[in-house]
FIZABA-595914 format. One line per 4 residues: number of its first residue (from 1); for each residue x, y, z of C-alpha. Coordinates in steps of 0.1 Angstrom, whole numbers, plus 5000, padded with zeros to 4 digits. Each point is the difference from the previous one (the first is absolute). Layout:
N
NUM = X,Y,Z  ...
REM end
This chain:
390
1 = 4153,6370,1345  5026,5008,4975  4994,5017,4970  5011,4973,4977
5 = 4980,4972,5017  4976,4976,4981  4971,5018,5011  5004,5037,4999
9 = 4980,5021,4976  5028,5006,4979  5013,4961,4997  4964,4992,4992
13 = 4997,5032,4971  5036,4985,4987  4985,4961,4994  4969,5018,4986
17 = 5021,5019,4972  5020,4970,4993  4976,4980,4992  4986,5011,4966
21 = 5015,5005,4971  5026,5027,4999  5013,5022,4971  5018,4982,4975
25 = 5031,5025,4994  5009,4995,5038  5005,4963,4997  5033,4980,4997
29 = 4996,4971,4984  5037,4986,5002  4990,4997,5045  4964,4996,4993
33 = 4992,5032,5023  4972,5026,4999  5007,5033,5013  4971,5023,5009
37 = 5015,5034,4990  5029,5015,4980  5022,5005,5032  4996,4965,5011
41 = 5009,4987,4961  5030,5024,5002  5015,4984,5034  4993,4969,4989
45 = 5020,5002,4968  5029,5016,5020  4997,4970,5024  5029,4969,5000
49 = 4976,4978,4991  4986,5014,4970  5039,5005,4987  5005,4965,5005
53 = 4976,4987,4982  5006,5026,4974  5037,4986,4999  4987,4966,4992
57 = 4977,5009,4973  5027,5021,4979  5020,4967,5001  4971,4982,4979
61 = 4972,5020,4991  4986,4980,4972  4995,4969,5024  4980,5023,5025
65 = 4975,5010,4972  4997,4968,4986  4990,4988,5033  4974,5031,5012
69 = 4989,4994,4962  4990,4964,5004  4989,5004,5033  4976,5029,4990
73 = 4986,4980,4967  4997,4969,5025  4977,5016,5026  4983,5023,4971
77 = 4987,4966,4984  4990,4979,5026  4980,5031,5013  4985,4996,4962
81 = 4997,4966,5004  4988,4998,5032  4972,5028,5003  4988,5004,4960
85 = 5007,4967,4987  5000,4995,4961  4974,5031,4996  5016,5030,4985
89 = 5002,5029,5021  5016,5041,4996  5037,4997,5012  4998,5029,5017
93 = 4971,4982,5025  5028,4969,5005  5027,5028,5008  4982,5019,5022
97 = 4988,4970,5020  5037,4990,5002  5015,5030,5014  4972,4999,5028
101 = 5021,4977,5018  5027,5018,5024  5030,4978,4993  4997,4999,4959
105 = 5027,5004,4974  5003,5034,4985  4997,4999,4959  5033,5027,5007
109 = 5024,4974,5009  4991,4980,4971  5010,4996,4963  4964,5017,4987
113 = 4996,5036,5005  4963,5003,4996  4969,4974,5001  4994,4999,4964
117 = 5037,4988,4994  4988,4973,5027  4974,4991,4982  5013,4998,4965
121 = 5031,4980,5015  4971,4976,5016  4986,4996,4966  5030,4994,4979
125 = 5012,4978,5022  4965,4980,4996  4993,5000,5042  4966,5021,4991
129 = 4980,5008,4972  5000,5040,4996  4978,5022,4975  5003,5038,4999
133 = 4966,5022,5002  4991,5033,5002  4993,4997,5038  5036,4987,5003
137 = 5021,4966,5002  4977,4965,5012  5018,4967,5006  4986,4966,5002
141 = 5023,4971,5023  5009,4965,4979  4999,4978,5023  5024,4972,4993
145 = 5000,4975,5032  4999,4965,4993  4968,4993,5017  4981,5028,4981
149 = 5015,4986,4967  4992,4961,5011  4963,5013,5004  4995,5018,4970
153 = 5019,4970,4979  4972,4978,5016  4971,5021,4990  5012,5003,4967
157 = 5005,4962,4995  4963,4995,5019  4986,5023,4971  5018,4983,4970
161 = 4988,4970,5015  4966,5009,4999  5003,5016,4963  5014,4963,4992
165 = 4972,4985,5015  4977,5020,4984  5015,4995,4966  4999,4965,5003
169 = 4962,4997,5010  4994,5027,4971  5023,4972,4980  4979,4969,5008
173 = 4966,5020,4995  5011,5007,4964  5012,4962,4995  4965,4984,5013
177 = 4980,5024,4977  5020,4994,4969  4995,4962,5007  4963,5006,5002
181 = 5003,5018,4967  5017,4974,4981  4978,4975,5018  4967,5010,4983
185 = 4989,4999,4962  4996,5029,4981  4967,5000,4988  4998,5008,4963
189 = 4962,5011,4986  4989,4986,4967  4975,5016,4980  4976,4978,4978
193 = 4976,5011,4975  4961,4998,5005  4985,4969,4986  4965,4979,5009
197 = 5009,4967,4991  4964,4986,5010  4963,5012,4995  4994,4997,5036
201 = 5017,5032,5006  4974,5016,4975  4972,4988,5024  5015,5016,5031
205 = 4997,5034,4982  4970,4992,4993  4986,4996,5034  5019,5029,5012
209 = 4984,5023,4976  4966,4982,5009  5004,5011,5040  5013,5032,4990
213 = 4972,5008,4983  4975,4985,5024  5017,5024,5030  4993,5030,4979
217 = 4964,4993,4995  4997,4994,5038  5016,5035,5007  4977,5018,4978
221 = 4967,4979,5015  5012,5008,5037  5018,5036,4992  5033,5018,5014
225 = 4995,4981,5038  5006,4966,4986  5036,5009,4988  5008,5014,5032
229 = 4990,4968,5019  5017,4981,4973  5032,5023,5004  4999,5000,5040
233 = 4995,4958,5000  5030,4999,4975  5025,5022,5016  4994,4982,5036
237 = 5010,4964,4985  5027,5017,4983  5013,5010,5034  4989,4971,5015
241 = 5018,4979,4970  5033,5026,5007  5005,4995,5034  4992,4962,5000
245 = 5034,5003,4971  5020,5021,5021  5000,4976,5032  5001,4970,4976
249 = 5032,5019,4986  5018,5009,5036  4994,4966,5009  5015,4985,4972
253 = 5026,5025,4998  5033,4988,5009  5028,5018,5016  5032,5009,4974
257 = 5036,4991,5009  5001,5038,5003  4974,5001,5025  5020,4973,5022
261 = 5032,5016,4992  4987,5035,5019  4983,4976,5031  5040,4988,5002
265 = 5013,5035,5001  4978,5012,5022  5002,4972,5023  5041,5007,5000
269 = 4995,5038,5007  4978,4992,5030  5025,4974,5011  5031,5025,4996
273 = 5034,4996,5015  5003,5008,5040  5030,5001,5023  4994,4965,5016
277 = 5004,4969,4985  4996,4975,5029  4977,4971,4994  4995,4972,5022
281 = 5017,4960,4990  5023,5011,4978  5037,4993,5004  5025,5035,5007
285 = 5036,5000,5010  5014,5021,5028  5027,5024,4989  5007,5021,5034
289 = 5031,4993,5019  4984,5015,5032  4988,4965,5013  5033,4982,4994
293 = 5014,4979,4976  4977,4969,5011  4972,5020,4982  5018,5019,4971
297 = 4992,4988,4967  4977,4973,5015  4964,4995,4985  4967,4996,5014
301 = 4968,4999,4997  4971,5028,5007  4974,4988,5023  4985,5031,5010
305 = 5001,5035,4988  4993,5030,5027  4993,5036,4990  5010,4992,4960
309 = 5035,5006,5011  5012,4974,5023  4999,4965,4999  5001,4967,5021
313 = 5027,4980,4986  5007,4964,5004  5036,4990,4994  5000,4967,4976
317 = 5035,4987,5015  4992,5003,5035  4963,5007,5006  5008,5031,5019
321 = 4973,5027,4999  5011,5036,4995  4983,5036,4994  5016,5022,4975
325 = 4990,5027,4982  4998,4997,4959  5032,5025,4995  5015,4970,5017
329 = 4991,4972,4976  4999,4992,4962  4981,4984,4974  5016,4961,4993
333 = 4996,4995,4963  4998,4961,4991  5009,4977,4971  4978,5002,4968
337 = 4971,4979,5006  4997,5005,5034  4966,5018,5016  5002,5039,5012
341 = 4974,5026,5007  5002,5035,4990  5007,5024,5025  4999,5035,4984
345 = 4984,5018,4969  4970,4992,4980  4997,4961,5008  5006,5004,5034
349 = 4986,4970,5019  5001,4978,4970  5020,4964,4999  5017,4990,4973
353 = 5031,4976,4985  5033,5016,4993  5006,4995,4964  5035,5016,4994
357 = 5022,5024,5017  5021,5029,4982  5031,5006,5020  5012,5029,4980
361 = 4968,5025,5011  4993,4978,5032  4962,4991,4989  4984,4967,4996
365 = 4972,4987,4975  4970,4984,5017  4970,4982,4991  4968,5009,5021
369 = 4981,4972,5013  4970,5021,5026  4975,5021,4993  4983,5019,4970
373 = 5034,5000,4981  5007,4960,5004  5024,4992,4972  5016,5032,4992
377 = 5031,5005,4996  5017,5033,5013  5040,5005,4990  5019,5025,5017
381 = 4992,4999,5038  5026,5010,5024  5019,4974,5024  4986,5022,5030
385 = 4959,4996,4990  5001,4965,5000  5012,4968,5026  5000,4964,5001
389 = 4971,4987,5019  5002,4975,5030
REM end
């Protein structure tokens, strides 16, 4: 076995030494070669390949520096995005993880002299949010991925739509309360003088006076125990009368307009929006092109809903039955005056009649025909929340 064979102790030791990171001052970025000691680096600098690389770099040094700077920036930001996301992290932690890879681009070959200069440059270019603290510089990646921006816009749109619904509900309640107050006539109390028009009232006063004197005489003869018995019996009668009057008031008490509105709003909250909308016996349109031109943009009737998100659709033209996901379907808006079914939102499951369509806001005005809200006129309901009934 020769001295330079693959399994000799010397060869194994050399591979172990070259596996880890070495000193930066013995690394040649142009040749991308790492030397283990000063003698090896000196021999490399005297080699013909290194001299040839230096001649190439001397022709256009700025081009090489820009290339290394761009590679360093891309690798650094990719590690920051993939490893830490949009979290706030110390720049030195990211840099130490970056240089742990053996084949990384060294900062000595870039346009930035220090890590602080590179961090400030990231902040000026708007690639990261940077801030200086007593512990050093912290960076936070700004994600400008189109998919991420689209998700954020969808969340903002959903929040805005929820706020609009709450504002509409508040205005509706305020309008109902105002109408209720306008319908009531304000009663103004009138004060009159005390006058006795006939002598019958005088007779009643004398009768009350005689009864009072008789009761006092009865108490004086029987003692204080009689007063307790009379008081207890009177209190029992008062309690019975108050209970009976309270029960009669509860029976006679009617629900006010505000109570009815609150019950309706609670019912709407219980039936909040969901991410599934399929219902049997509604007309839908196929929007996917995977089934070919035969079924694309064709209408069908939902005959069965499977697991909330899948429907068995019977085509109106051909009579074929297809099993499709709701993402491959869309609702069908009929002409005004036709019957529709509400598929989502607070009025979900109610049938109604389409009154009018607003093409600018992609919304419609309907009149509910079933349930406790029968006869109610609903404005601003979105196209995707209603569909034509078969």
